[in-house]
C-alpha positions in Angstrom: 119.0 90.0 81.2 121.6 91.7 78.9 121.9 94.7 76.6 124.3 95.6 73.8 127.7 96.1 75.2 129.3 99.3 73.9 132.0 101.8 75.0 131.4 103.8 78.2 133.0 106.9 79.6 136.4 105.1 80.3 136.6 103.9 76.7 136.3 100.0 77.8 133.2 97.7 77.5 131.9 97.1 80.9 129.6 94.4 82.6 127.1 95.6 85.3 125.6 93.4 87.9 122.2 94.9 88.8 121.3 94.7 92.5 117.6 94.9 92.5 117.1 95.5 96.4 114.5 93.9 98.7 112.2 96.8 98.5 112.3 97.1 94.8 111.7 93.5 94.3 108.7 93.3 96.5 107.2 96.5 96.5 108.2 98.5 93.4 109.4 96.1 90.6 109.0 98.7 88.0 112.0 100.6 89.4 114.1 97.5 88.8 113.0 97.3 85.0 113.4 101.1 84.8 117.0 100.7 86.1 117.7 97.9 83.7 116.5 100.0 80.7 118.7 102.9 81.7 121.8 100.8 81.9 121.4 99.2 78.8 120.5 102.3 77.0 123.8 103.7 78.3 125.7 100.8 76.5 126.3 98.3 79.4 125.9 94.5 79.4 123.5 94.0 82.3 123.0 90.9 84.4 120.6 90.4 87.3 122.2 87.6 89.4 119.4 85.0 90.2 121.0 84.1 93.6 121.2 87.7 94.9 119.7 88.4 98.4 119.3 91.2 100.9 122.5 93.3 101.4 122.2 92.8 105.3 121.3 96.4 106.1 118.2 95.4 108.3 120.6 93.2 110.4 123.4 95.7 110.6 121.0 98.4 111.8 119.6 96.0 114.4 123.1 95.3 115.7 123.2 91.6 114.4 126.7 92.1 112.8 127.5 88.4 112.2 124.3 88.0 110.1 125.3 91.2 108.4 128.6 89.7 107.6 127.1 86.5 106.3 125.0 88.6 103.8 128.1 90.8 102.8 130.1 87.5 102.2 127.3 86.3 99.9 126.8 89.5 98.2 130.5 89.8 97.4 130.7 86.2 95.9 127.4 86.7 93.9 128.7 90.0 92.4 132.4 89.5 92.1 132.5 88.6 88.4 131.3 92.2 87.4 133.1 95.2 86.6 130.5 97.3 88.4 127.6 96.7 90.6 124.6 99.2 90.4 121.7 99.6 92.9 118.7 101.9 92.4 119.1 102.8 96.2 121.4 105.0 97.8 120.7 103.3 101.2 121.6 99.8 100.0 124.6 101.0 97.9 125.9 102.8 100.9 125.5 99.7 103.0 127.7 97.8 100.5 130.2 100.4 99.7 130.7 102.1 103.1 129.7 99.4 105.7 130.4 96.1 104.2 134.2 96.7 104.5 133.9 97.7 108.1 132.5 94.5 109.1 135.7 92.5 108.3 138.9 92.5 110.2 142.2 92.9 108.3 143.1 89.3 108.7 139.5 88.0 107.4 140.0 85.8 104.3 136.9 87.4 102.8 138.2 91.0 103.5 139.9 91.5 100.2 136.9 90.3 98.0 134.4 92.3 100.0 136.5 95.5 99.8 136.9 95.0 95.9 133.2 94.5 95.3 132.3 97.3 97.6 134.7 99.7 95.7 132.9 98.8 92.4 129.3 99.4 93.7 127.5 102.5 92.9 124.1 104.1 93.3 122.4 104.5 90.0 122.5 108.3 89.2 126.0 108.4 90.8 127.0 105.6 88.4 125.4 107.2 85.2 126.8 110.6 85.7 130.0 110.0 87.5 131.3 106.7 86.1 129.6 106.2 82.7 129.5 109.9 81.7 125.9 109.9 80.9 124.7 113.4 80.1 121.1 112.7 79.2 118.6 109.6 79.3 115.8 110.8 77.1 112.4 112.5 78.0 111.3 112.9 81.4 107.8 113.5 82.7 105.8 116.4 81.7 104.9 117.2 85.3 106.9 119.9 87.4 109.1 117.8 89.9 110.3 118.4 93.4 113.3 116.2 94.6 113.6 114.5 98.1 117.2 113.7 99.0 117.5 110.3 100.7 119.7 110.3 103.7 122.1 107.6 102.9 122.6 108.6 99.3 123.3 112.2 100.3 125.4 111.7 103.4 127.2 108.7 102.7 127.5 108.7 99.1 127.3 112.6 98.2 124.5 112.0 95.8 122.9 115.5 95.5 123.3 117.1 92.0 123.5 113.8 89.9 119.8 112.9 89.8 118.9 116.5 89.3 121.5 116.8 86.5 120.0 114.0 84.7 116.2 115.1 85.3 117.0 118.5 84.0 119.0 117.1 80.9 116.0 115.0 80.2 113.7 118.1 80.1 112.3 117.9 83.4 111.4 121.3 85.5 112.4 121.1 89.1 111.2 123.3 91.7 113.1 122.8 95.0 110.9 122.1 98.2 112.1 123.5 101.6 114.2 121.0 103.6 114.7 118.7 100.7 117.7 117.1 102.7 115.7 116.5 105.9 114.8 112.8 106.6 111.3 111.8 105.5 111.0 109.6 108.6 111.4 106.1 107.0 115.0 105.3 108.1 114.6 101.6 107.9 113.8 100.1 111.2 113.4 103.6 112.5 110.0 103.9 111.4 109.0 100.5 113.1 110.7 101.6 116.4 109.6 105.1 116.7 106.3 105.2 114.6 105.1 108.4 116.2 108.2 110.4 115.5 108.2 108.9 112.0 104.7 109.8 111.3 105.2 113.4 112.3 108.4 113.5 110.2 106.8 112.4 107.0 103.9 114.6 107.6 106.2 117.6 107.6 107.8 116.3 104.6 104.6 115.9 102.8 103.6 119.5 103.7 106.8 120.6 102.0 106.1 118.5 99.0 102.7 120.2 98.5 104.0 123.7 99.3 106.5 123.2 96.4 103.7 123.2 93.9 105.1 120.4 91.9 103.1 117.7 90.4 105.2 114.9 91.6 108.0 114.2 94.2 110.9 112.2 93.1 113.4 110.3 95.3 116.2 107.7 94.8 115.2 105.1 97.4 111.9 103.0 97.3 111.8 103.3 101.2 111.4 107.0 101.1 109.2 106.9 98.0 106.6 104.6 99.7 106.6 106.6 102.9 106.0 109.9 101.3 103.5 108.4 98.8 101.6 106.9 101.7 101.6 110.3 103.5 100.4 112.0 100.5 97.6 109.5 99.8 96.4 109.6 103.4 95.8 113.4 102.9 94.1 112.8 99.4 96.6 115.0 97.7 97.0 114.4 94.0 100.8 114.8 94.0 102.4 111.7 92.6 105.6 109.9 93.8 108.2 108.4 91.6 111.7 106.8 91.9 114.2 108.8 89.8 114.7 105.6 87.6 111.0 105.5 86.6 111.1 109.2 85.4 114.5 108.9 83.5 113.2 105.8 81.9 109.9 107.2 80.8 108.1 104.6 83.0 105.6 106.9 84.9 102.0 107.3 84.9 101.4 111.1 84.6 97.7 111.1 85.5 97.0 112.8 88.8 95.9 110.6 91.7 92.3 111.0 92.8 90.5 110.1 95.8 89.4 106.7 94.4 92.9 105.4 93.9 94.6 107.5 96.7 
């Protein structure tokens, strides 16, 4: 897939490799299409490499460093030809940008390539604002929003104001929830290893979402999105859950969820 190549914030035409991520691909493909739309509208020539696989984060978190290194090598080779790599996920972007380089010793023959690709990898909203210089993306949802800060994007990539800036510039009204920076309990393998703790954490998170009075909760990671959306559905609450790319690209369903489709 490709879009019209024009000048970005640096004054030079740039190519972007879109890393779709496992959860986007299997659970929320609309996020991938929304991301593609945003990048093309920002003037970038976008390619979705057919050979892309997982970034290796599940293996890394489980302690299987050798398998994680194999994924990192494959990722670097698959995306080496692009000026930038963009992922609609703070979690996956952080795995690539922060942790891939740490997997390789200085004398490893793949170290230079892995480091170079990692340095060119960005979370979507950080790329749009901090790299491409995008200030607005169109029209956001008519619903009042509250934003959940995903742990990896916030703590490892410093993604905080970027999505809020884009949402407000697109006309969205944001009402902040209490503890927006507190984990929702998903945490990759954490929710599998500690389901009781995870369940209590997402219950508290959904409480704060509802208390905010917003019509929809927005986040930058599909894992958090599905976790919070599921908790809201179990309590039959009409609050919607969106990925930030869906909102910015105008690819949302603003109709409140009811008991039949919860």
